[in-house]
C-alpha positions, -999 to 999 in steps of 0.1 A, spaced: 249 41 308 251 74 290 219 88 304 230 91 341 263 107 329 243 132 308 221 141 338 251 146 360 267 169 335 236 189 330 234 195 368 270 208 369 273 227 337 261 262 330 229 267 311 248 275 279 269 244 281 238 223 290 220 236 259 250 227 238 250 191 252 213 188 245 218 200 209 245 173 204 222 146 217 194 158 195 216 157 164 229 122 172 195 107 180 175 124 152 203 122 126 209 85 133 172 78 124 171 101 94 203 86 79 186 53 75 157 68 54 157 76 17 152 112 6 114 109 0 110 101 37 132 129 49 122 157 26 89 171 12 84 170 -25 62 158 -53 45 123 -54 69 94 -59 56 60 -69 65 33 -43 71 57 -14 49 53 16 52 90 25 46 104 -10 20 79 -23 -7 105 -25 -15 116 -61 -47 135 -73 -57 105 -93 -55 80 -65 -72 104 -41 -100 110 -66 -105 72 -69 -106 68 -31 -131 96 -29 -153 81 -56 -154 47 -39 -163 62 -6 -190 85 -20 -207 59 -43 -202 26 -23 -197 37 13 -170 34 39 -154 5 57 -154 -17 26 -130 -46 25 -108 -41 -6 -78 -58 -21 -51 -33 -31 -14 -28 -35 6 -12 -6 5 23 -19 -31 25 -32 -41 8 1 -25 36 21 -47 62 3 -79 42 2 -75 33 38 -66 68 51 -84 92 28 -111 68 16 -121 53 49 -119 18 36 -104 -14 50 -77 -25 25 -56 -57 26 -23 -56 8 -12 -92 11 8 -114 35 23 -149 35 -8 -163 51 -32 -142 30 -14 -138 -4 -38 -115 -21 -10 -105 -45 -16 -138 -62 -48 -122 -77 -25 -98 -96 2 -124 -104 -23 -148 -121 -15 -149 -158 -42 -139 -183 -64 -167 -193 -58 -186 -161 -84 -188 -133 -78 -170 -100 -65 -193 -72 -97 -210 -59 -86 -212 -23 -77 -175 -22 -111 -166 -39 -128 -187 -13 -110 -168 15 -118 -134 0 -155 -144 -3 -156 -158 33 -140 -127 46 -164 -105 26 -139 -86 4 -160 -69 -22 -136 -48 -43 -103 -49 -61 -81 -19 -68 -56 -21 -97 -28 4 -103 -14 0 -138 18 17 -127 28 -17 -112 35 -28 -148 54 4 -157 75 13 -126 95 -2 -98 85 11 -63 110 34 -47 113 11 -17 114 -20 -38 82 -37 -28 47 -37 -42 28 -53 -13 49 -65 16 85 -74 24 80 -112 18 62 -109 -15 73 -134 -42 77 -107 -68 114 -105 -79 118 -75 -102 156 -69 -105 151 -33 -114 123 -39 -138 85 -38 -132 73 -70 -115 41 -73 -135 31 -73 -171 3 -51 -184 -16 -82 -193 -16 -94 -157 -32 -62 -146 -57 -56 -174 -69 -93 -175 -97 -83 -150 -115 -64 -178 -125 -96 -195 -123 -121 -166 -156 -135 -154 -162 -125 -118 -145 -91 -118 -167 -62 -129 -150 -28 -137 -169 0 -120 -142 28 -122 -114 37 -144 -92 68 -144 -63 58 -166 -39 44 -140 -64 33 -114 -92 8 -120 -117 -5 -94 -135 -38 -98 -163 -54 -79 -159 -91 -72 -188 -113 -84 -182 -144 -62 -212 -163 -76 -196 -163 -110 -163 -173 -94 -180 -203 -78 -187 -189 -44 -219 -175 -29 -226 -138 -37 -221 -119 -5 -218 -82 -14 -194 -58 2 -192 -54 40 -198 -18 52 
């Protein structure tokens, strides 16, 4: 209803008045969208953990480059939301960051000393996921946007990290996950599905 009125006014008003009207509409439309975004979305700045737009850090970028250069592109990898963004865009990989029907976050949530969920491991094997990316910051920080993987994740954190360090370092000693990269915060593991009770398939490229 507003658009026909705006067109009629633009036809009748002077060029200066028309420019003013267009400026008002631009402020309303753009400002309305920006008002719903947090500062890290609206403004440039240093990396912020848990921000989609500022997820890039030199450490994560280096890990993504290493995986691409040593293992190839288009690998199916399990990762958190923010590592997945970098490994997918800069690393050229195919990450999965979890969903209700494919809860890959259960790999991270499994307590030390407990086996990984067999149904999930079977699904990962069948769909040829070869690698796991672990960001230890998940045990030390809360993401700026409040989620680690996706909006329906079963990870209540109440202002505290949603994982323990033990949950994220358990893969160092777990049969079936072989560490191939470590940079301090970022670790990459190769799945050994034969050890986990499924046929060894290798990584899809």
